[in-house]
C-alpha positions in Angstrom: 0.0 0.0 0.0 1.5 3.3 -1.0 0.4 6.1 1.4 1.1 9.7 0.4 2.9 12.4 2.4 0.4 15.2 2.9 1.0 18.8 2.1 1.9 19.6 5.8 4.6 16.8 5.9 2.3 14.2 7.5 4.0 10.9 7.0 1.1 8.5 6.6 3.3 5.5 6.1 4.9 6.0 9.6 1.4 6.1 11.0 0.4 3.0 9.1 3.4 1.1 10.5 2.4 2.1 14.0 -1.2 1.0 13.6 -0.7 -2.1 11.5 -1.2 -4.6 14.3 -4.5 -2.9 15.2 -5.7 -2.7 11.6 -4.9 -6.4 11.1 -7.3 -7.1 14.0 -10.0 -5.6 11.7 -9.4 -8.3 9.1 -10.4 -11.9 9.3 -7.8 -12.9 11.9 -9.3 -11.4 15.0 -13.1 -11.3 15.2 -13.3 -13.7 18.1 -15.2 -13.3 21.3 -13.3 -10.4 23.1 -10.5 -10.7 24.2 -9.7 -13.8 22.1 -7.8 -13.7 18.8 -9.2 -17.1 17.7 -12.8 -17.3 16.5 -15.0 -20.0 17.9 -17.9 -21.7 16.1 -20.7 -20.3 18.3 -23.6 -18.3 16.7 -26.2 -16.2 18.4 -29.4 -18.1 17.5 -32.3 -16.9 15.4 -33.5 -13.4 16.2 -30.9 -12.7 18.8 -28.3 -9.9 19.0 -24.8 -9.6 20.5 -22.9 -6.3 20.9 -19.2 -6.4 21.7 -17.5 -3.2 22.8 -13.8 -4.0 22.4 -10.9 -1.7 23.2 -7.2 -2.4 22.4 -4.2 -0.3 23.4 -1.1 -1.2 21.3 2.4 -0.1 22.2 5.7 -0.8 20.4 8.5 1.4 21.6 7.3 5.0 21.4 4.6 4.2 18.8 1.1 3.8 20.1 -2.3 2.9 18.7 -5.7 2.7 20.2 -8.7 0.9 18.6 -12.3 0.9 19.6 -14.0 -1.9 17.7 -17.7 -2.4 18.3 -19.1 -5.5 16.7 -22.8 -6.2 16.3 -24.0 -9.7 15.4 -27.5 -10.8 14.5 -28.8 -14.4 14.3 -30.4 -14.8 10.9 -30.8 -18.5 11.5 -29.9 -20.8 14.4 -26.5 -21.4 12.8 -26.0 -18.2 10.7 -25.0 -14.7 11.8 -24.8 -11.4 10.0 -22.1 -9.2 11.5 -20.9 -5.6 11.1 -17.8 -4.2 12.8 -16.7 -0.6 12.4 -13.6 0.8 14.1 -12.3 4.0 15.5 -8.6 4.6 15.7 -6.1 6.9 17.5 -2.5 6.6 16.3 0.7 8.2 17.4 4.2 7.9 16.1 7.4 8.6 18.0 10.5 10.7 17.4 11.1 14.4 16.6 8.6 14.4 13.8 5.9 12.6 15.9 2.5 12.6 14.2 -1.0 11.7 15.4 -4.2 10.6 13.5 -7.6 10.0 14.9 -10.8 8.9 13.1 -12.9 6.1 11.7 -11.1 3.0 10.4 -12.3 0.4 7.9 -15.6 -1.5 8.5 -16.0 -5.3 8.2 -19.3 -6.7 7.0 -19.4 -10.5 7.5 -21.5 -13.6 7.5 -20.7 -16.5 9.9 -22.0 -20.0 9.2 -21.7 -23.1 11.5 -22.2 -25.9 9.0 -21.0 -29.0 10.9 -21.6 -30.4 14.4 -20.7 -33.9 15.7 -20.6 -34.5 19.4 -18.0 -32.2 20.9 -16.7 -30.9 17.6 -18.1 -28.2 15.3 -16.8 -26.4 12.3 -17.8 -22.9 11.0 -16.7 -20.4 8.4 -16.7 -16.6 8.4 -16.1 -14.3 5.6 -16.8 -10.9 4.2 -15.5 -7.6 3.0 -13.5 -4.8 4.6 -15.2 -1.6 3.4 -12.8 1.3 3.0 -14.4 3.7 5.4 -11.1 4.9 6.9 -8.9 7.7 5.6 -6.0 5.9 3.9 -4.0 9.1 3.4 -3.9 9.4 7.2 -3.0 5.8 7.8 -6.5 5.0 9.1 -7.6 2.5 6.4 -6.6 0.4 3.4 -7.9 2.8 0.8 -9.9 0.2 -1.1 -12.0 -2.9 -0.3 -10.3 -6.0 1.1 -11.8 -9.5 1.3 -11.3 -12.1 4.0 -12.4 -15.7 4.9 -11.8 -17.8 8.0 -12.3 -21.5 8.9 -12.9 -22.2 12.6 -13.0 -25.5 14.5 -14.1 -25.9 18.1 -13.9 -28.8 20.5 -15.6 -28.7 23.9 -14.5 -31.1 26.6 -15.9 -29.4 29.8 -14.5 -27.5 31.5 -12.1 -26.9 28.6 -12.8 -25.6 25.0 -10.2 -25.6 22.2 -10.4 -23.5 19.1 -8.3 -23.3 15.9 -8.4 -21.0 12.9 -7.0 -20.7 9.4 -7.6 -17.4 7.6 -6.9 -15.5 4.5 -7.2 -11.8 3.6 -7.0 -10.4 0.1 -5.4 -7.0 0.7 -4.3 -4.2 -1.6 -0.9 -5.4 -2.8 1.8 -3.2 -4.3 5.6 -2.9 -4.4 5.7 -2.5 -0.6 2.9 -4.6 0.8 1.8 -8.1 0.1 -1.6 -8.9 -1.4 -2.1 -12.3 0.1 -2.1 -12.5 3.9 -2.5 -15.8 5.8 -3.4 -16.4 9.4 -3.3 -19.4 11.8 -4.2 -19.4 15.5 -5.2 -21.7 18.3 -6.7 -21.1 21.8 -7.8 -22.9 25.0 -10.4 -21.6 27.3 -11.4 -22.9 30.8 -14.8 -22.3 32.2 -15.1 -21.9 36.0 -18.3 -22.4 38.0 -18.2 -18.9 39.5 -18.9 -17.3 36.1 -15.3 -16.9 35.0 -13.8 -18.0 31.7 -10.0 -18.1 31.6 -8.1 -17.7 28.4 -5.3 -20.1 29.1 -3.5 -19.3 25.8 -4.2 -17.8 22.4 -1.3 -18.1 19.9 -1.4 -16.6 16.4 0.9 -16.3 13.5 0.3 -14.0 10.5 1.9 -13.2 7.2 4.1 -10.2 7.4 2.4 -7.6 5.2 5.6 -5.9 4.2 7.4 -7.5 1.3 10.8 -6.4 2.7 10.2 -8.4 5.9 9.9 -12.2 5.8 9.4 -12.9 9.5 5.7 -13.7 10.3 4.5 -11.8 13.4 3.8 -14.2 16.2 1.9 -13.3 19.4 0.4 -14.9 22.5 -2.6 -13.7 24.4 -4.0 -14.5 27.8 -7.1 -13.1 29.5 -10.4 -13.6 31.3 -14.2 -13.1 30.8 -16.5 -12.6 33.7 -20.3 -12.9 33.5 -21.7 -10.0 35.5 -25.2 -11.3 34.9 -26.8 -13.5 32.2 -26.3 -11.7 28.9 -23.6 -9.3 30.1 -19.9 -10.0 30.2 -16.8 -8.0 30.9 -13.3 -9.0 29.8 -9.7 -8.1 29.9 -6.6 -9.5 28.2 -2.9 -9.0 27.6 -0.9 -9.8 24.4 2.8 -10.3 24.2 5.0 -10.8 21.1 6.7 -14.1 20.2 9.2 -12.3 17.9 10.2 -8.8 17.0 8.0 -8.7 13.9 5.0 -8.2 16.2 4.0 -5.3 18.5 5.7 -5.3 21.9 2.4 -5.5 23.9 -1.3 -5.0 23.7 -3.8 -4.3 26.5 -7.4 -5.2 26.0 -10.7 -4.6 27.8 -14.3 -5.0 26.7 -18.0 -5.3 27.4 -20.4 -7.7 25.7 -24.2 -7.7 25.9 -26.7 -10.1 24.4 -30.5 -9.8 24.0 
């Protein structure tokens, strides 16, 4: 992706590099139940809604990015959801020429379908389009539509649940950035009787979007979800990098309501 330098010297590419980990979370590789990276196979049920209000604070050296990513899901059928996920971003680069950018990011419009269930195992797919609602010149979006698809498998063996994903995003490729981006992740969640769900681990590896860099960013995430009352959850999480291609750390917090 070629991002221009604005008339006031605003280096949009520097902002893009600072926010890249956040923007990747708006693609097919991180639509899971907050604060997970790995999508499970659950759907809402016909006629039911779920609203996730997710927040992520990313820091890598002096560069910082904040993302607010509300996600609304509606159960069209018992095993089919329609999903929309806009984003709001705040980015800051480091150094003497530090820049900031705030505003709407790109918006994902998806469908999720759980098409197989056999005992403890289920399989689903999720796919859609990333609508270019963010300002690409300021590093807030891709500048054109992107497309993504994800395969998810879940296995429930109470009190544990295991999830695994394989994903693909068709991005805007050019001489600097790759067009084809792949994702793999796996997670384990433990349910505790007191209303807690503990994210024991969530490990993800993604294609490095920059052609000049071959190392795939790898991260690990832990966290917890607490059910305040039926239909209302709060969550928090922490993400660390497995290599220097990924952001140093990410803090997460969210609220989910269902009705």
